[in-house]
C-alpha positions, 0 to 999 in steps of 0.5 A: 323595634318596638319589641326590642325597646320592650325587651331592653326597658326592663334593664334600663334604670332612671337617672336617679337609679344610676346616680345612686348606684354611682354614688355607692360604686365611685368611693371603692373605685376611687379607693382602689384606683388610688391603691393601684396607682400607688402600687404603680410607683412602688412597682416603677421604684422596684423595677428601676433597681436593674434592667434584668427584671430580678428585683421585680420578679422577686417582689411578685413572687414574694407577694404570691401568698398575699392572693391566699391570705386576701382570699381567706380574708376576702371569703371571710368578710364575704360571708359575713359581709352579705349577712352584715348587709342583710341584717343591716337591712333589717336593722338588727344592729346588735348582730350586724356588731357581733358577726364584725368581731367574730370575722376580725378575730378569725382574720387575725388568727389567719395572719397568725398562720401566714406570718409563721410560715412566711417569716420561718420558711421563705426560702421554701416559698420562693423556691416553689416558684423560681430557681435563680439564685439572686431571685430567691435571695432578694424575695427571702429578704423581702418575706422576712419584713413584709411577714409582719404586715399580715397582722394589720392587713387583717384588721384593716381588710376586716374593718373596709369590707365590713364597711363596704358591705353597708355602703360606707365607702367614703371612709375606707376611701380617705384612710386608703389615701392616706395610707398610700401616700405613706407608702409611697414616701417610705418606699422612696426614702427607703428603696433609694436611701433619700431624706436621710434614710439607708438605701435598702433596695428591695427590703425597703420596699417590704419595710414601707409597705409595712409602715403603711399598713401599720398606719392604716390599721391605727386610723381603724383602730382609732375610729373603732374606740372613738365610735366614729363608725357603724361598729364600735370597739367591743371584742366581746360581742363576737362571743356573744352572738346569738347561736342561729347567727352564728350558725348562719355566719359559718355556713356562709363564711366557711364556703366563701373562705374555701372558695376564695382560697382555693382561687387565690391557690389557682392563681398561684398555680397559673403564675408557677405554670407561667414561670416554668414556661419562661421565668425570665418573662416573669417581669413583662407578666407582672407589668400586664398584671398591673396594667388590667388592675384597672378592670379589677378596680371597677369590679370591686367598686360594682361588688359593693353596689351588687352587696349594698343594693341587693343585699339591703333589698333582700334582708328587707324582704323586697324580693322583686326590688332585687330581682329589678337591681340585678336586671339593672346593674347587669347592663350597666356592668357590660356597658362599664366592662367595654369602656374598661377594655378600651382604657386597659388597651390604651395602657398596655401601650402606655405602661411598659415604656416606664419600666427600666427593662429591655425592649423585648420584655416591654413588647411582651408586657404590651402583648400580654396586657392586651390579651388580658383587656380584650377577655375583660367584657366576659370577665366583667359579666361573670364577676357580676353573676357571681356577686349576685349569687354570693348577695343572696347567700347562694355559696353552693353555685358561687363555689362551683362556679368559681373555685370549683370550675377553675380546679377542674378545667383551667388550672390542670390544662395550665399545669399539663402545659408546663409539666409537658412543654417546660420552655417551649410554649410561648406566654402569650399563647399559654395565657390566651388559652387559660383566659378562653377556659377561664371565661367560658364558665360565664354560660353557666354563671348567667344560668345560674343567676336566671334561675333565681335561687339566690333571691332569699332573705336570709334574715328569717331562715333558719340555719341548717342543722 
């Protein structure tokens, strides 16, 4: 018993420690939870438009490109964020400011690319995934409007993740609450034609999202201009970043952008495969993924804690403290994953009956939701390992484990199922195979963290030539 206590002791924190970690995690978690709750309401509104699930399928397919877009933004601000976190720990505000504006400008260029593709080639995008004429037609009208939302989303995303890397999570939480409230009200008015607005159906959901994104962007623009946040309105700082820091930024951001975009494309590949196996089941899959979003909420909060606690410790040169944070946060992550799994299983039975779809789709949605819930503990632990590697700038291992493994093992397996057995393999079976293969990488992720290559102070390193 004494040996067990000695072994566990390094992984246990004090009450004060957990209070501090949760203080970083909770605002982000609440922000994401509010976002997902509003998404749920929007999803229910769209799902009520027809019992066959055509509207919800169309919106789900039309929103698949946003995974790749968000992957670019997440990789960009992830690479910039780990540097901002460490330079913040080193009390170098000038470098933080320059990195922030550099990544914001790159994010806007990315928005231009996605807007051009989605606005001018919406039918091509839809037909990649589905073939039903009605689903394609609904998705095209949605895409032509939602394409404009990528510009404000790029600005808000850069601000949100940059503030999170400093542990400043309260303002993003409040901004998300307000913008999501605007989204629900606008969607309710424009989808169903309330408050004197026209009844627009699926395209009303697109307008509601666009209005909410513009509202959210206006909040961050006001904060920047009025200097109410750590960063200020000085775009020129992005061009005046010193060569050493700029080189560091591209060395860290480029692998992360590639990784996150490949990961987003991998998720798109899974969706494409599921559609080939059973296109009619896509509404059930959409509901299942929405039910599992509770876990993504917690993972996002955990990533913020890792970035702030471990990243700032590394930037301050406190390497042993960073290792201690890693051990304590790992046990906390595992405990939270068990709670999340239990909650998601409950949601799996509670959520589907609220949708205006047939009983077979409801039953399938519950089955798929339970499968995703059971795999949450390894999913949580892998995410923890990934964010630890990222916080220390170990991009080689992070990329190999994340998108590298994804495209070497689960994606080819899923594509083979879709090509060789279209319409023959049950979606439940296919999802289990993908989840088993995806979570097998946890073994190598744990080894990479234990190896300790991530324990580095990037602020003292010279960028590679």
